[in-house]
VOPAGU-2260 file (C-alpha; in pm, 1 decimal, decimal comma):
REM VOPAGU-2260
SITE   aa  ch    i         X         Y         Z
SITE  MET   A    0    2163,1   -3041,6  -16338,9
SITE  LYS   A    1    2366,0   -3371,6  -16326,2
SITE  THR   A    2    2622,7   -3269,3  -16129,0
SITE  ARG   A    3    2462,2   -3154,9  -15852,5
SITE  VAL   A    4    2237,1   -3471,4  -15824,2
SITE  THR   A    5    2597,1   -3641,7  -15803,6
SITE  SER   A    6    2693,2   -3406,4  -15553,4
SITE  ILE   A    7    2405,4   -3432,4  -15340,8
SITE  LEU   A    8    2407,9   -3791,5  -15355,0
SITE  VAL   A    9    2771,2   -3822,1  -15253,6
SITE  THR   A   10    2700,9   -3571,4  -14940,7
SITE  THR   A   11    2424,6   -3744,2  -14853,8
SITE  VAL   A   12    2689,7   -4048,4  -14820,1
SITE  LEU   A   13    2936,8   -3912,3  -14636,6
SITE  LEU   A   14    2658,3   -3776,7  -14351,7
SITE  ALA   A   15    2553,6   -4133,1  -14349,4
SITE  GLY   A   16    2951,0   -4217,2  -14294,7
SITE  LEU   A   17    3004,4   -3988,6  -14028,3
SITE  CYS   A   18    2661,1   -4061,0  -13820,5
SITE  ALA   A   19    2739,7   -4418,7  -13829,1
SITE  ALA   A   20    3087,0   -4350,7  -13683,8
SITE  GLY   A   21    2906,7   -4103,3  -13427,7
SITE  ALA   A   22    2651,4   -4406,8  -13310,8
SITE  ALA   A   23    2969,7   -4639,5  -13310,0
SITE  ASP   A   24    3176,2   -4398,0  -13092,0
SITE  LYS   A   25    2889,4   -4464,9  -12809,7
SITE  LYS   A   26    2900,6   -4575,1  -12491,3
SITE  HIS   A   27    2851,7   -4922,4  -12423,7
SITE  LEU   A   28    2560,1   -5033,8  -12167,1
SITE  GLY   A   29    2622,2   -5071,7  -11795,6
SITE  GLY   A   30    2612,1   -5376,0  -11514,3
SITE  PRO   A   31    2332,1   -5424,2  -11301,2
SITE  LYS   A   32    2626,9   -5279,5  -10957,8
SITE  GLY   A   33    2788,1   -5076,5  -11190,7
SITE  GLY   A   34    3049,9   -5194,0  -11380,9
SITE  ARG   A   35    3080,5   -5254,0  -11770,5
SITE  LEU   A   36    2828,7   -5498,3  -11894,3
SITE  LEU   A   37    3106,8   -5683,8  -12168,4
SITE  GLU   A   38    2945,1   -5687,6  -12503,9
SITE  LYS   A   39    2867,6   -6025,2  -12712,3
SITE  THR   A   40    2931,8   -6279,8  -12460,7
SITE  GLU   A   41    2607,4   -6501,9  -12395,4
SITE  PRO   A   42    2516,2   -6518,4  -12109,2
SITE  LYS   A   43    2620,4   -6128,9  -11993,3
SITE  ALA   A   44    2867,3   -6084,6  -11826,1
SITE  GLU   A   45    2946,5   -5815,8  -11606,6
SITE  PHE   A   46    3303,9   -5736,9  -11512,5
SITE  TYR   A   47    3322,1   -5499,0  -11170,8
SITE  LEU   A   48    3593,2   -5367,3  -10999,5
SITE  GLU   A   49    3598,9   -5347,6  -10586,6
SITE  LYS   A   50    3687,4   -5175,3  -10324,0
SITE  ASP   A   51    3956,8   -5428,8  -10287,0
SITE  HIS   A   52    4118,6   -5406,5  -10656,4
SITE  THR   A   53    3999,1   -5739,6  -10713,2
SITE  VAL   A   54    3709,4   -5823,0  -11003,1
SITE  THR   A   55    3415,5   -5966,7  -10963,6
SITE  VAL   A   56    3229,5   -6112,2  -11323,0
SITE  THR   A   57    2897,2   -6178,9  -11294,2
SITE  PHE   A   58    2658,9   -6285,0  -11503,6
SITE  TYR   A   59    2281,5   -6247,9  -11657,7
SITE  ASP   A   60    2022,7   -6378,3  -11863,9
SITE  ALA   A   61    1873,5   -6164,8  -12105,2
SITE  THR   A   62    1689,3   -5969,6  -11901,9
SITE  LEU   A   63    1955,4   -5892,1  -11700,6
SITE  LYS   A   64    1857,8   -6160,2  -11417,9
SITE  PRO   A   65    2167,5   -6275,6  -11256,4
SITE  ILE   A   66    2224,7   -6634,0  -11314,5
SITE  ALA   A   67    2481,6   -6876,1  -11184,2
SITE  VAL   A   68    2855,3   -6949,8  -11336,2
SITE  GLY   A   69    2875,5   -7219,4  -11553,6
SITE  ALA   A   70    3099,5   -7345,7  -11788,1
SITE  GLN   A   71    3229,2   -6988,8  -11857,1
SITE  ALA   A   72    3581,0   -6950,0  -11824,8
SITE  VAL   A   73    3745,4   -6568,0  -11801,3
SITE  THR   A   74    4107,3   -6418,7  -11749,7
SITE  VAL   A   75    4212,0   -6073,3  -11719,0
SITE  ILE   A   76    4552,5   -5885,0  -11845,1
SITE  ALA   A   77    4655,1   -5510,2  -11674,8
SITE  ASP   A   78    4915,1   -5388,7  -11892,3
SITE  ALA   A   79    5001,7   -5136,5  -11587,5
SITE  LYS   A   80    5298,2   -4914,5  -11569,6
SITE  GLY   A   81    5448,4   -5127,5  -11334,7
SITE  GLY   A   82    5445,0   -5456,5  -11588,6
SITE  LYS   A   83    5176,4   -5666,9  -11742,7
SITE  ALA   A   84    4909,4   -5840,4  -11475,2
SITE  THR   A   85    4738,8   -6151,4  -11539,8
SITE  LEU   A   86    4432,6   -6237,0  -11343,9
SITE  GLU   A   87    4260,1   -6572,6  -11273,9
SITE  PHE   A   88    3954,0   -6658,1  -11171,5
SITE  GLU   A   89    3742,5   -6911,3  -10935,8
SITE  LYS   A   90    3373,2   -6986,9  -10835,6
SITE  LYS   A   91    3215,6   -6790,7  -10556,6
SITE  GLY   A   92    2847,3   -6887,1  -10526,9
SITE  ASP   A   93    2709,4   -6753,9  -10804,4
SITE  VAL   A   94    2982,7   -6551,5  -10963,7
SITE  LEU   A   95    3407,3   -6582,6  -11015,4
SITE  VAL   A   96    3558,7   -6362,0  -10841,8
SITE  SER   A   97    4000,3   -6287,5  -10925,6
SITE  LYS   A   98    4217,2   -6485,3  -10681,7
SITE  THR   A   99    4407,7   -6126,9  -10670,0
SITE  LYS   A  100    4429,0   -5815,1  -10746,7
SITE  LEU   A  101    4442,8   -5518,0  -11011,1
SITE  PRO   A  102    4757,1   -5342,1  -10917,6
SITE  GLU   A  103    4772,0   -4981,9  -10749,5
SITE  GLY   A  104    4645,2   -4679,4  -10947,3
SITE  ASP   A  105    4432,4   -4653,9  -11315,8
SITE  GLY   A  106    4444,7   -4556,8  -11633,2
SITE  TYR   A  107    4598,5   -4833,2  -11782,4
SITE  ASN   A  108    4469,0   -5142,0  -12033,7
SITE  VAL   A  109    4287,2   -5410,1  -11941,9
SITE  VAL   A  110    4201,7   -5695,7  -12173,0
SITE  VAL   A  111    3918,7   -5898,0  -12039,6
SITE  GLN   A  112    3902,0   -6265,3  -12215,3
SITE  PHE   A  113    3562,5   -6409,8  -12157,9
SITE  LYS   A  114    3560,0   -6779,0  -12295,3
SITE  GLN   A  115    3191,6   -6957,8  -12313,9
SITE  THR   A  116    3363,5   -7333,1  -12234,7
SITE  SER   A  117    3712,5   -7446,8  -12116,2
SITE  ALA   A  118    3761,3   -7559,3  -12484,6
SITE  ALA   A  119    3600,3   -7247,3  -12673,5
SITE  LYS   A  120    3802,7   -6934,8  -12846,5
SITE  PRO   A  121    3864,6   -6719,1  -12624,9
SITE  GLN   A  122    3651,9   -6334,8  -12713,4
SITE  ASN   A  123    3900,4   -6019,7  -12598,7
SITE  PHE   A  124    3760,1   -5690,7  -12444,2
SITE  ARG   A  125    3993,8   -5414,8  -12461,9
SITE  PHE   A  126    3885,9   -5108,9  -12226,4
SITE  LYS   A  127    4102,7   -4827,0  -12010,8
SITE  LEU   A  128    4053,1   -4890,9  -11642,1
SITE  GLU   A  129    3979,7   -4538,0  -11494,6
SITE  THR   A  130    3828,5   -4556,4  -11165,7
SITE  ASN   A  131    3753,7   -4178,0  -11103,3
SITE  ALA   A  132    3347,7   -4110,0  -11116,7
SITE  CYS   A  133    3173,8   -3977,3  -11424,5
SITE  ALA   A  134    3076,5   -3644,7  -11355,5
SITE  THR   A  135    2722,6   -3729,7  -11581,2
SITE  CYS   A  136    2614,0   -4074,9  -11504,6
SITE  LYS   A  137    2803,7   -4145,8  -11141,1
SITE  ARG   A  138    2983,3   -4494,7  -11257,5
SITE  ALA   A  139    3331,1   -4527,4  -11288,4
SITE  GLU   A  140    3496,2   -4380,7  -11587,0
SITE  TYR   A  141    3558,5   -4764,5  -11722,6
SITE  ALA   A  142    3178,4   -4795,5  -11664,4
SITE  CYS   A  143    3058,6   -4549,4  -11764,4
SITE  ILE   A  144    2737,6   -4540,2  -11972,3
SITE  CYS   A  145    2731,7   -4139,8  -12104,6
SITE  ASP   A  146    2804,6   -4006,3  -12469,9
SITE  GLU   A  147    3044,7   -3796,0  -12356,6
């Protein structure tokens, strides 16, 4: 009887671990413009790839209403087949816009470095830049919000 109870407890713990791991695999939140909402930034920041391959970063309050850029700083590092490229940003209106374009193509790794202020420690967000549309949510794969 004691062995049976122990087996049930071990099985329950293992299943709970698998469920937690599955929850961690879920996709991120999508941004209002259709881009990737960077989690754990304050204010919320959305990475959006424009058609001309420049990047726009828009900031939002807790209710996802756009707010003006403050002291935030963003740098993007792309690790494309042709080598690494670093994008610097400038303030245009209420958003940050990259001064240069991301490399052509997709399927390469991107690191977005977000700093709340110029003196703050950067937060890094890594993802693969895939621009093809998801069949389910119709967003670009880098910003997909599906569980698939």
